[in-house]
Backbone and ligand atoms as CSV (ligand in chain L), in Angstrom:
chain,resi,resn,atom,element,x,y,z
A,1,MET,N,N,15.393,49.012,17.876
A,1,MET,CA,C,15.820,48.002,16.899
A,1,MET,C,C,15.399,46.615,17.389
A,2,ILE,N,N,15.399,45.678,16.473
A,2,ILE,CA,C,15.031,44.306,16.823
A,2,ILE,C,C,16.130,43.343,16.384
A,3,ARG,N,N,16.211,42.220,17.096
A,3,ARG,CA,C,17.195,41.206,16.719
A,3,ARG,C,C,16.617,40.352,15.605
A,4,ILE,N,N,17.324,40.261,14.496
A,4,ILE,CA,C,16.809,39.521,13.343
A,4,ILE,C,C,17.535,38.210,13.133
A,5,PHE,N,N,18.780,38.114,13.662
A,5,PHE,CA,C,19.562,36.917,13.357
A,5,PHE,C,C,20.621,36.712,14.412
A,6,SER,N,N,20.865,35.442,14.735
A,6,SER,CA,C,21.925,35.105,15.675
A,6,SER,C,C,22.472,33.735,15.312
A,7,HIS,N,N,23.785,33.586,15.403
A,7,HIS,CA,C,24.405,32.301,15.063
A,7,HIS,C,C,25.727,32.200,15.794
A,8,ASP,N,N,26.126,30.983,16.137
A,8,ASP,CA,C,27.383,30.853,16.880
A,8,ASP,C,C,28.602,30.984,15.969
A,9,ASN,N,N,28.387,30.937,14.654
A,9,ASN,CA,C,29.493,31.102,13.713
A,9,ASN,C,C,29.553,32.563,13.263
A,10,ILE,N,N,30.589,33.271,13.714
A,10,ILE,CA,C,30.694,34.698,13.421
A,10,ILE,C,C,30.791,34.962,11.923
A,11,PHE,N,N,31.339,34.003,11.171
A,11,PHE,CA,C,31.490,34.214,9.735
A,11,PHE,C,C,30.130,34.181,9.043
A,12,ILE,N,N,29.253,33.310,9.514
A,12,ILE,CA,C,27.898,33.283,8.960
A,12,ILE,C,C,27.187,34.585,9.308
A,13,VAL,N,N,27.367,35.044,10.526
A,13,VAL,CA,C,26.734,36.299,10.940
A,13,VAL,C,C,27.221,37.456,10.067
A,14,HIS,N,N,28.523,37.493,9.825
A,14,HIS,CA,C,29.066,38.569,8.997
A,14,HIS,C,C,28.560,38.462,7.564
A,15,ASN,N,N,28.433,37.222,7.082
A,15,ASN,CA,C,27.940,37.035,5.728
A,15,ASN,C,C,26.501,37.537,5.605
A,16,ILE,N,N,25.669,37.191,6.573
A,16,ILE,CA,C,24.282,37.663,6.578
A,16,ILE,C,C,24.247,39.192,6.654
A,17,LYS,N,N,25.111,39.737,7.487
A,17,LYS,CA,C,25.165,41.193,7.621
A,17,LYS,C,C,25.508,41.836,6.280
A,18,ASN,N,N,26.470,41.251,5.561
A,18,ASN,CA,C,26.857,41.790,4.258
A,18,ASN,C,C,25.699,41.732,3.268
A,19,ILE,N,N,24.971,40.619,3.307
A,19,ILE,CA,C,23.830,40.458,2.402
A,19,ILE,C,C,22.775,41.530,2.700
A,20,LEU,N,N,22.505,41.742,3.986
A,20,LEU,CA,C,21.497,42.742,4.374
A,20,LEU,C,C,21.972,44.146,3.993
A,21,ASN,N,N,23.234,44.433,4.266
A,21,ASN,CA,C,23.782,45.747,3.926
A,21,ASN,C,C,23.704,45.995,2.421
A,22,ALA,N,N,24.007,44.953,1.653
A,22,ALA,CA,C,23.984,45.080,0.194
A,22,ALA,C,C,22.579,45.378,-0.304
A,23,ALA,N,N,21.569,44.943,0.466
A,23,ALA,CA,C,20.169,45.173,0.092
A,23,ALA,C,C,19.658,46.493,0.664
A,24,GLY,N,N,20.548,47.269,1.258
A,24,GLY,CA,C,20.154,48.581,1.758
A,24,GLY,C,C,19.579,48.568,3.157
A,25,ILE,N,N,19.735,47.453,3.854
A,25,ILE,CA,C,19.217,47.358,5.220
A,25,ILE,C,C,20.305,47.762,6.207
A,26,ILE,N,N,19.952,48.655,7.109
A,26,ILE,CA,C,20.915,49.113,8.114
A,26,ILE,C,C,20.985,48.068,9.219
A,27,THR,N,N,22.203,47.612,9.523
A,27,THR,CA,C,22.361,46.571,10.534
A,27,THR,C,C,23.260,47.051,11.666
A,28,GLU,N,N,23.047,46.424,12.796
A,28,GLU,CA,C,23.940,46.668,13.919
A,28,GLU,C,C,24.356,45.315,14.472
A,29,LEU,N,N,25.656,45.135,14.628
A,29,LEU,CA,C,26.183,43.874,15.132
A,29,LEU,C,C,26.367,43.978,16.645
A,30,ARG,N,N,25.845,42.997,17.356
A,30,ARG,CA,C,26.018,42.984,18.815
A,30,ARG,C,C,26.644,41.663,19.250
A,31,ASN,N,N,27.254,41.676,20.397
A,31,ASN,CA,C,27.932,40.474,20.939
A,31,ASN,C,C,29.063,40.006,20.051
A,32,ASP,N,N,29.672,40.925,19.324
A,32,ASP,CA,C,30.689,40.543,18.366
A,32,ASP,C,C,32.036,40.258,19.024
A,33,LEU,N,N,32.316,40.870,20.139
A,33,LEU,CA,C,33.681,40.861,20.663
A,33,LEU,C,C,33.780,40.345,22.095
A,34,ILE,N,N,32.856,39.471,22.472
A,34,ILE,CA,C,32.877,39.073,23.877
A,34,ILE,C,C,33.089,37.579,24.031
A,35,ASN,N,N,33.833,36.998,23.132
A,35,ASN,CA,C,34.104,35.565,23.221
A,35,ASN,C,C,34.776,35.199,24.536
A,36,SER,N,N,35.541,36.102,25.096
A,36,SER,CA,C,36.257,35.805,26.327
A,36,SER,C,C,35.302,35.590,27.493
A,37,ALA,N,N,34.076,36.084,27.365
A,37,ALA,CA,C,33.108,35.931,28.437
A,37,ALA,C,C,32.254,34.681,28.248
A,38,ALA,N,N,32.534,33.910,27.204
A,38,ALA,CA,C,31.649,32.798,26.846
A,38,ALA,C,C,31.508,31.779,27.964
A,39,GLY,N,N,32.532,31.610,28.778
A,39,GLY,CA,C,32.478,30.608,29.815
A,39,GLY,C,C,31.530,30.955,30.951
A,40,GLU,N,N,31.157,32.203,31.048
A,40,GLU,CA,C,30.369,32.642,32.191
A,40,GLU,C,C,28.886,32.785,31.888
A,41,LEU,N,N,28.531,32.696,30.597
A,41,LEU,CA,C,27.141,32.909,30.219
A,41,LEU,C,C,26.646,31.711,29.423
A,42,PRO,N,N,25.347,31.465,29.416
A,42,PRO,CA,C,24.819,30.415,28.537
A,42,PRO,C,C,25.239,30.723,27.101
A,43,PRO,N,N,25.609,29.692,26.320
A,43,PRO,CA,C,26.168,29.937,24.989
A,43,PRO,C,C,25.318,30.844,24.114
A,44,THR,N,N,24.020,30.651,24.130
A,44,THR,CA,C,23.189,31.456,23.232
A,44,THR,C,C,23.215,32.928,23.622
A,45,GLU,N,N,23.610,33.226,24.844
A,45,GLU,CA,C,23.665,34.619,25.275
A,45,GLU,C,C,24.801,35.383,24.630
A,46,VAL,N,N,25.797,34.658,24.157
A,46,VAL,CA,C,26.960,35.352,23.615
A,46,VAL,C,C,27.134,35.135,22.105
A,47,TRP,N,N,26.124,34.571,21.476
A,47,TRP,CA,C,26.197,34.465,20.021
A,47,TRP,C,C,26.177,35.872,19.442
A,48,PRO,N,N,26.963,36.111,18.396
A,48,PRO,CA,C,26.850,37.406,17.729
A,48,PRO,C,C,25.450,37.585,17.141
A,49,GLU,N,N,24.950,38.768,17.222
A,49,GLU,CA,C,23.574,39.047,16.795
A,49,GLU,C,C,23.550,40.188,15.792
A,50,ILE,N,N,22.584,40.108,14.886
A,50,ILE,CA,C,22.337,41.212,13.963
A,50,ILE,C,C,21.020,41.865,14.340
A,51,TRP,N,N,21.051,43.156,14.539
A,51,TRP,CA,C,19.848,43.922,14.869
A,51,TRP,C,C,19.547,44.881,13.730
A,52,ILE,N,N,18.249,45.055,13.467
A,52,ILE,CA,C,17.839,45.954,12.385
A,52,ILE,C,C,16.656,46.797,12.840
A,53,MET,N,N,16.274,47.755,12.004
A,53,MET,CA,C,15.088,48.548,12.279
A,53,MET,C,C,13.846,47.688,12.005
A,54,PRO,N,N,12.820,47.778,12.858
A,54,PRO,CA,C,11.632,46.905,12.716
A,54,PRO,C,C,10.957,47.002,11.347
A,55,GLU,N,N,10.970,48.183,10.738
A,55,GLU,CA,C,10.267,48.323,9.453
A,55,GLU,C,C,10.947,47.550,8.327
A,56,GLN,N,N,12.171,47.076,8.561
A,56,GLN,CA,C,12.874,46.324,7.524
A,56,GLN,C,C,12.877,44.823,7.818
A,57,GLN,N,N,12.080,44.421,8.795
A,57,GLN,CA,C,12.096,43.035,9.253
A,57,GLN,C,C,11.715,42.048,8.152
A,58,GLN,N,N,10.600,42.360,7.444
A,58,GLN,CA,C,10.110,41.424,6.433
A,58,GLN,C,C,11.142,41.174,5.344
A,59,LYS,N,N,11.703,42.268,4.839
A,59,LYS,CA,C,12.701,42.179,3.782
A,59,LYS,C,C,13.919,41.395,4.278
A,60,ALA,N,N,14.331,41.692,5.497
A,60,ALA,CA,C,15.509,41.033,6.053
A,60,ALA,C,C,15.261,39.538,6.244
A,61,GLU,N,N,14.091,39.196,6.733
A,61,GLU,CA,C,13.782,37.776,6.965
A,61,GLU,C,C,13.805,36.988,5.663
A,62,ALA,N,N,13.277,37.595,4.611
A,62,ALA,CA,C,13.266,36.919,3.311
A,62,ALA,C,C,14.686,36.685,2.821
A,63,LEU,N,N,15.541,37.693,2.976
A,63,LEU,CA,C,16.929,37.581,2.529
A,63,LEU,C,C,17.688,36.528,3.335
A,64,ILE,N,N,17.438,36.508,4.637
A,64,ILE,CA,C,18.133,35.557,5.511
A,64,ILE,C,C,17.700,34.128,5.188
A,65,LYS,N,N,16.392,33.965,4.984
A,65,LYS,CA,C,15.870,32.635,4.659
A,65,LYS,C,C,16.553,32.103,3.401
A,66,LEU,N,N,16.640,32.976,2.409
A,66,LEU,CA,C,17.268,32.611,1.141
A,66,LEU,C,C,18.741,32.265,1.355
A,67,ALA,N,N,19.411,33.092,2.138
A,67,ALA,CA,C,20.849,32.903,2.349
A,67,ALA,C,C,21.133,31.620,3.115
A,68,MET,N,N,20.309,31.301,4.119
A,68,MET,CA,C,20.565,30.136,4.950
A,68,MET,C,C,20.154,28.850,4.248
A,69,GLN,N,N,19.098,28.926,3.436
A,69,GLN,CA,C,18.700,27.738,2.671
A,69,GLN,C,C,19.745,27.442,1.615
A,70,GLY,N,N,20.200,28.536,1.009
A,70,GLY,CA,C,21.110,28.388,-0.098
A,70,GLY,C,C,20.397,27.774,-1.293
A,71,ASP,N,N,21.137,27.486,-2.289
A,71,ASP,CA,C,20.633,26.843,-3.481
A,71,ASP,C,C,21.021,25.377,-3.366
A,72,PRO,N,N,20.057,24.456,-3.492
A,72,PRO,CA,C,20.393,23.035,-3.313
A,72,PRO,C,C,21.454,22.553,-4.281
A,73,SER,N,N,21.620,23.249,-5.389
A,73,SER,CA,C,22.628,22.823,-6.362
A,73,SER,C,C,24.025,23.268,-5.941
A,74,ARG,N,N,24.086,24.116,-4.924
A,74,ARG,CA,C,25.387,24.614,-4.487
A,74,ARG,C,C,26.044,23.660,-3.500
A,75,THR,N,N,27.336,23.641,-3.524
A,75,THR,CA,C,28.095,22.896,-2.531
A,75,THR,C,C,29.141,23.824,-1.915
A,76,SER,N,N,29.718,23.384,-0.832
A,76,SER,CA,C,30.816,24.148,-0.245
A,76,SER,C,C,31.909,24.337,-1.297
A,77,TRP,N,N,32.576,25.474,-1.233
A,77,TRP,CA,C,33.594,25.753,-2.252
A,77,TRP,C,C,34.861,26.295,-1.615
A,78,PHE,N,N,35.938,26.121,-2.340
A,78,PHE,CA,C,37.232,26.604,-1.852
A,78,PHE,C,C,37.627,27.858,-2.618
A,79,CYS,N,N,38.059,28.853,-1.866
A,79,CYS,CA,C,38.461,30.118,-2.465
A,79,CYS,C,C,39.691,29.931,-3.351
A,80,GLU,N,N,39.644,30.506,-4.546
A,80,GLU,CA,C,40.794,30.386,-5.451
A,80,GLU,C,C,41.961,31.244,-4.985
A,81,ASP,N,N,41.659,32.271,-4.214
A,81,ASP,CA,C,42.722,33.190,-3.801
A,81,ASP,C,C,43.441,32.724,-2.535
A,82,CYS,N,N,42.662,32.227,-1.551
A,82,CYS,CA,C,43.315,31.901,-0.276
A,82,CYS,C,C,43.069,30.454,0.148
A,83,ASN,N,N,42.336,29.682,-0.687
A,83,ASN,CA,C,42.076,28.268,-0.422
A,83,ASN,C,C,41.234,28.008,0.820
A,84,GLU,N,N,40.551,29.024,1.301
A,84,GLU,CA,C,39.703,28.851,2.471
A,84,GLU,C,C,38.412,28.153,2.040
A,85,SER,N,N,37.867,27.310,2.922
A,85,SER,CA,C,36.607,26.632,2.631
A,85,SER,C,C,35.432,27.551,2.955
A,86,ASN,N,N,34.444,27.603,2.055
A,86,ASN,CA,C,33.290,28.483,2.236
A,86,ASN,C,C,31.976,27.714,2.181
A,87,GLU,N,N,31.003,28.166,2.948
A,87,GLU,CA,C,29.676,27.561,2.942
A,87,GLU,C,C,29.016,27.797,1.575
A,88,PRO,N,N,28.105,26.896,1.180
A,88,PRO,CA,C,27.453,27.048,-0.133
A,88,PRO,C,C,26.730,28.386,-0.295
A,89,ALA,N,N,26.178,28.907,0.792
A,89,ALA,CA,C,25.385,30.135,0.695
A,89,ALA,C,C,26.257,31.366,0.481
A,90,PHE,N,N,27.556,31.237,0.727
A,90,PHE,CA,C,28.426,32.409,0.626
A,90,PHE,C,C,28.727,32.722,-0.840
A,91,GLU,N,N,28.568,33.972,-1.196
A,91,GLU,CA,C,28.909,34.372,-2.553
A,91,GLU,C,C,30.316,34.926,-2.622
A,92,LEU,N,N,30.781,35.437,-1.487
A,92,LEU,CA,C,32.150,35.929,-1.400
A,92,LEU,C,C,32.877,35.122,-0.336
A,93,CYS,N,N,34.175,34.962,-0.517
A,93,CYS,CA,C,34.982,34.273,0.479
A,93,CYS,C,C,34.923,35.035,1.798
A,94,TRP,N,N,34.593,34.326,2.873
A,94,TRP,CA,C,34.495,35.007,4.170
A,94,TRP,C,C,35.870,35.478,4.641
A,95,HIS,N,N,36.901,34.832,4.123
A,95,HIS,CA,C,38.247,35.111,4.604
A,95,HIS,C,C,38.893,36.304,3.896
A,96,CYS,N,N,38.816,36.328,2.565
A,96,CYS,CA,C,39.520,37.383,1.836
A,96,CYS,C,C,38.584,38.223,0.990
A,97,GLY,N,N,37.320,37.819,0.856
A,97,GLY,CA,C,36.363,38.638,0.109
A,97,GLY,C,C,36.381,38.397,-1.382
A,98,ALA,N,N,37.172,37.429,-1.842
A,98,ALA,CA,C,37.197,37.125,-3.266
A,98,ALA,C,C,35.864,36.514,-3.699
A,99,GLU,N,N,35.531,36.647,-4.962
A,99,GLU,CA,C,34.270,36.119,-5.454
A,99,GLU,C,C,34.337,34.606,-5.572
A,100,GLY,N,N,33.234,33.964,-5.184
A,100,GLY,CA,C,33.147,32.530,-5.291
A,100,GLY,C,C,32.609,32.128,-6.656
A,101,PRO,N,N,32.306,30.845,-6.823
A,101,PRO,CA,C,31.874,30.347,-8.119
A,101,PRO,C,C,30.404,30.637,-8.442
A,102,TYR,N,N,29.663,31.230,-7.509
A,102,TYR,CA,C,28.222,31.418,-7.747
A,102,TYR,C,C,27.800,32.830,-8.130
L,1,ZN,ZN,ZN,39.529,33.748,0.051
């Protein structure tokens, strides 16, 4: 497998993972549960990572690019169900999974 995405915000990583999964891409999450070790390693070493099969790299990269760019007309939004703040690129609330305005 290859590493396709890494970010220090676990919610963004999970959102990307959901987008890839929804597109039929098999993902594996690594470094998800080792925050307690963060003090001993360089920060980028402990960012959560998404790994995928190499043959799905192109499709995954296109989806990630789209997700991270977002739509310029979008702004951050607040979930109607739990009032959590969400990034513009998120289509579902990262906190409760409710649908956003997009
Ligand atoms: Zn919510």
